[in-house]
ZADO-288835 format. One record per residue (C-alpha): residue in three letters; x, y negated, z. Coordinates in steps of 0.05 Angstrom, whole numbers, plus 5000, padded with zeros to 4 digits. Layout:
<kegus>
ALAXYZ/...
</kegus>
This chain:
<kegus>
MET209217913731/ASN212717553679/LYS215316793688/SER217116533629/LEU210016493605/LYS210216003548/ILE202915623568/LEU199314983532/ILE193614663574/ILE188414213541/ALA185613713581/GLN181713093578/HIS185912833642/TYR192612793655/PHE196312323701/PRO196811773715/GLU189911763718/GLU188411853794/VAL179812273778/SER180512923811/GLY180513383741/ALA186712953729/VAL190913103794/LEU188213793792/ALA191013973713/THR198113563732/GLU199313963794/LEU196714603751/ALA202314463696/GLU207714193746/ASP207214813794/LEU206515303733/THR213414863710/THR216715043783/ILE215615793773/GLY219915853710/CYS214215823668/THR215115343595/VAL209414863596/SER205714453544/PHE200214033548/VAL195113573495/THR192313053531/CYS189612333516/ALA192511643538/PRO189411383604/ASN183810953615/TYR178811353668/PRO175411023700/PHE175010433660/GLY174710583582/LYS181210213574/VAL187310443556/TYR193210343623/ASP198309853615/GLY205110213573/TYR200810723541/ARG198010693467/ASN193111023430/ARG196511323374/ILE195611903327/LEU200312333366/GLY205312193419/LYS210412633451/LYS214712603522/THR217613023583/PHE216212983643/HIS217513273699/GLY219413833655/ILE212613823614/THR213113733545/ILE206113283533/TYR202813203469/ARG198112493469/VAL193412423413/TRP188911913396/SER181211923415/PHE175711383413/ILE176611003493/THR171110523499/THR167610143558/ARG161310333538/LYS157010823584/ASP152510983545/ASN151311813515/LEU153111613435/ALA160511393456/ARG161812073497/VAL159312593444/ILE164812083397/ASN170312143446/TRP169112823463/ALA168812963393/THR175112593372/PHE179612823428/SER177113493403/LEU180213363334/GLY185613003361/ALA186913643406/LEU188314153350/TRP193613613312/GLY197513633397/GLY196914313398/LEU199314593331/ALA205114003346/ALA208114473405/GLY207915063371/ARG207015743391/GLN205316043451/ASP203916653502/VAL197316353528/VAL191715753514/PHE188415463580/SER183014893555/TYR177514593597/SER171114413598/PRO168713953585/PRO169113703536/LEU165114253516/PRO168214183438/LEU175214263458/GLY173714983466/LEU173615113384/THR179314773384/ALA182915183441/TRP179615853394/VAL183015573339/LEU189315423358/ALA188416223402/ARG188316583340/LEU193116153298/PHE198816333352/GLY196517033371/ALA196416743441/ARG190316983501/TRP185016473504/ILE182516233585/LEU177315813587/ARG177715413651/VAL169615193660/GLU168714513704/ASP161314423679/LEU156514813656/TYR154514443585/PRO149014363562/ASP145814523624/ALA149614013670/ALA146813503612/VAL138413723603/ALA139613723692/ALA141212973683/GLY136812703621/ALA141512573584/LEU139713143523/ARG131513243518/SER131913503446/LYS129414183447/PHE133514273375/LEU140014053400/ILE139414473469/GLY138115073427/ILE144914843389/LEU148714783438/SER147115323474/HIS148115733420/PHE155115483412/GLU156415503496/LYS156016243484/PHE159216313420/LEU165116023458/TYR164916463516/HIS164717033480/ARG170616883442/ALA174116703511/ASP179817243535/HIS177916953590/ILE174016543632/SER175416213689/LEU169515813747/ILE169715413798/SER165215763843/GLU160116363850/GLY153815923826/PHE157015753766/ARG159216573742/GLN152516753766/ASN149016323712/LEU154416603655/LEU152517333669/ARG145917123665/LYS147516933601/GLY148917583570/ILE156817403584/PRO160418133617/ALA163818023681/ASP169918233664/LYS172317613637/ILE170117223697/SER172517013756/VAL172216583798/LEU177616063818/PRO175015483862/VAL179214703856/TRP183714653913/VAL187014013951/ASN193413863977/ALA192913914040/ASP199013544060/GLN196212914017/ILE190512914055/PHE189413144126/PRO185512764198/MET188112064207/GLU185611614261/LYS178711244231/GLU180610614270/ASN186110484206/GLU187909844155/PHE181710104105/ARG177109864166/ARG180609374177/LYS181409084104/ASN173909184097/ASP170808914166/LEU168009674192/ILE172809624268/GLY167709944302/LYS162810094255/PHE159110754242/VAL161611014175/ILE157011334131/LEU162711424062/TYR161011583994/ALA166711663950/GLY165311873877/ASN162711783815/LEU156211223820/GLY151511613766/GLN145511953743/THR145912543784/SER147412283853/ALA141012263882/LEU143611513916/GLU137411203923/ASP135611613967/VAL141411384004/ILE140010643984/GLU133710824019/ALA135311014084/ALA140110344088/THR134709974070/GLN131310244141/LEU136710234179/ASN138909574164/GLY136309264234/ASP143109674259/GLU148609344268/LYS152709914284/ILE151710424219/PHE154210184148/PHE153810514080/VAL160310354037/PHE160510683970/VAL166810833932/GLY167810873857/GLU165010693789/GLY159511003744/THR153710793702/ARG148710673764/LYS153410143794/GLU150609553781/GLN144209853782/LEU144510113865/MET148309343876/GLN142608993856/ILE137509423895/ALA142109223956/HIS142008493946/ASP134708433925/ARG132808853995/HIS138808364033/LEU142409044053/LYS146808714099/ASN149009484122/VAL152509774050/ILE158109524024/PHE161109573946/LEU168509783938/PRO171709993870/PHE175710533852/GLN181310733903/PRO188310853887/ARG190011663907/GLN194911413957/LYS188911104001/LEU185011633986/ALA186812004060/GLU187111334095/MET179911234068/MET177111904079/ALA179111854144/ALA176511094152/ALA169111634153/ASP165811904199/ILE160712064158/GLY161212464087/LEU156012504030/VAL154812863974/THR149412783943/LEU146213013871/ASN139113113857/SER134213623846/SER136813733760/SER143613773779/SER144714123841/PRO145014793822/TYR150714573775/SER155114253814/LEU160714313860/PRO163613543871/TYR170313493881/LYS168713063937/THR166813533977/PHE172713893993/ASN176413144003/ILE170812984063/MET173413714089/ALA180313634080/SER180712974127/GLY177113314174/ARG170512934183/PRO162613234174/ILE158813354108/LEU151413094103/ALA149213344033/ILE144013153999/VAL143513813958/THR137314363944/LYS136414913981/GLY141415443960/SER145115053916/GLU152715233908/ILE154014693966/ASN148314834010/GLU151715534024/LEU158015184026/ILE156114794086/ILE152315404117/LYS157415784118/SER162815424135/GLU159015024190/CYS162714374166/GLY155613834167/THR148013944147/CYS143813754092/VAL137613494057/GLU133713634000/PRO133013063952/GLY127512643958/ASP127512744046/THR128912084057/GLN126812154134/GLY130812764137/LEU136112334119/ILE135511814171/ILE134512384218/ASN141312784206/ILE143712114202/MET141511934280/ASP143412554306/LEU150812564274/TYR150311864305/LYS149212044369/ASN153212644372/GLU160412534374/GLU161113224396/LEU158713574332/ARG162613124288/ASP167613334312/ARG165214124313/MET164214094244/GLY170113664229/SER174814084258/ALA169814744222/ALA170814384147/ARG179414324151/PHE179514994179/TYR175115304122/LEU179014914075/GLU185415084095/ASN184015854086/LEU180615774019/TYR181715153984/THR188914983987/LYS193314903938/LYS198615443958/ILE194015963959/VAL189815733897/LEU194615583842/ALA198316263861/ASN192216673837/TYR192216213771/PHE199116443763/GLN196217253778/MET190217063727/MET195516763673/CYS199317383678/GLU194917933679/VAL190017573619/PHE196717563576/ILE198818273587/ASN192018613584/GLY187418173561/LYS184218133612/ILE182718133701/
</kegus>
């Protein structure tokens, strides 16, 4: 295999951002550099999750810096604290345009590797690949417009039709499409994308950084959770998360002084959920801000149960990264997802947790109480989670497959 490949990666999130997409893209770039590839990375000014440019960075037309052997091009995009759909569309469009300029500055490449979302970025990557005579690999981590329709963010049949045709346009022009799950693969096959240009490469976790630890730790002490039974939701508090089911369960369990629901993160529904908890005088619910990545292992270890939640519309189109962080920490998963969804199938195969349907509050409470009363069951599920992750989703295993995919696509145009 050719280890001197010139690879251009284009992604909206990158170090020093700590959202999962940024961490994974950064680790991919660094790993490819370590094995001898020449890597350029086009991204924007770091601003997630608050929509404010980080100290020490500027949102300018084009900036260039070399860090850890990677040449990083940061381009201008519309950055705002607004969370509405229009702001997101403008942000995606401006970054996709700016990325064209950044890609041209990076120069000729062997492989262009771009992420979706944002969907328009695929057009930028395709144009750059054509100009460079390079292979284009499209990495799909959310299915658009399907996910937007499921979330209720996109309702216009006219726009759905246009975006669906644009999506297929990009899929057919990519040399290869890398997907995060088998469910995504089935979705693309139903859309008529040839099977031989699709591969499934899951996300990964650095199992040396997130691992089973003592639960009565500093995170618990700091947040007055010592001796409590902690049900942890760590991630985006957005429209698709079905967190109203969790709040309802917390309401019915409010009299139990041992059981606590801890929400960590930001999102469009955070203020609404906090208001509901306040109005209901819920003493068993805590909301915490986004936590630094260096505290992630400790935070995950502080949980007795890790929550993964998706509403009925979104369950078929998403595989939240928090699932794998919970598994790495050796904790059982309690998932609110539809039967047959990717997460549901993963939990059944790995025996690492249990699932309830969205809207089934009583079923959720029953599962919480079963796990609360049965420490042996929690330990068994947590051990199964860690074992399954170590065999399929570690950084070493998955990243080796990434490099092999890139080499085969570069040489043969397909796998």
